[in-house]
C-alpha positions in Angstrom: 26.3 -83.0 57.4 29.4 -82.2 59.3 32.6 -81.7 56.9 35.1 -84.3 57.2 38.1 -82.7 58.6 41.3 -82.9 56.9 44.6 -84.5 57.4 46.6 -81.9 55.4 47.4 -77.9 56.1 45.9 -75.4 53.2 49.6 -75.4 51.9 49.9 -79.7 52.3 46.8 -79.6 50.2 47.4 -77.5 47.4 51.2 -79.0 47.4 49.6 -82.4 46.6 47.4 -80.9 44.3 50.1 -79.8 42.7 52.4 -82.6 42.4 48.9 -84.5 40.9 48.6 -81.5 38.1 52.3 -82.2 37.4 52.3 -85.9 37.5 49.2 -85.7 34.8 51.2 -83.5 32.4 51.4 -85.2 28.8 50.3 -88.4 30.7 46.3 -88.9 30.7 45.6 -92.1 28.7 42.3 -90.9 27.1 39.5 -93.9 24.9 36.6 -92.2 23.3 33.6 -95.0 23.6 31.9 -93.5 20.7 34.6 -94.0 17.6 37.6 -95.9 19.5 39.8 -93.5 19.1 42.7 -94.2 21.7 45.5 -90.4 22.8 47.6 -89.5 25.5 47.0 -85.6 26.9 47.4 -83.2 30.0 43.6 -83.3 30.7 40.3 -84.5 29.9 39.2 -83.1 26.7 36.7 -84.7 24.4 37.7 -86.5 21.1 38.1 -85.5 18.1 35.1 -87.3 16.8 33.0 -84.6 19.1 32.4 -87.1 21.3 32.7 -86.8 24.8 32.4 -90.5 26.2 35.7 -90.3 27.0 37.4 -93.2 29.4 40.4 -91.1 31.3 43.1 -93.3 32.8 46.4 -91.4 34.7 49.2 -93.5 33.2 50.9 -93.0 35.9 48.7 -95.3 38.0 50.5 -98.0 36.0 53.4 -99.8 37.7 56.9 -99.9 35.4 57.2 -103.0 35.2 
């Protein structure tokens, strides 16, 4: 299977990835599917209860109405 060509140069792709990482800092909504806890983090981490069944949503995806 052929690899899909990128529309970005390696430098542009790295810059885009860096921008996403910056947007996620202290900005990921986490919800545990086992104990129903909710918190905000900078990366996808397991719940304090030990569960790895956590839903992650980047907060920057929600509009600022």
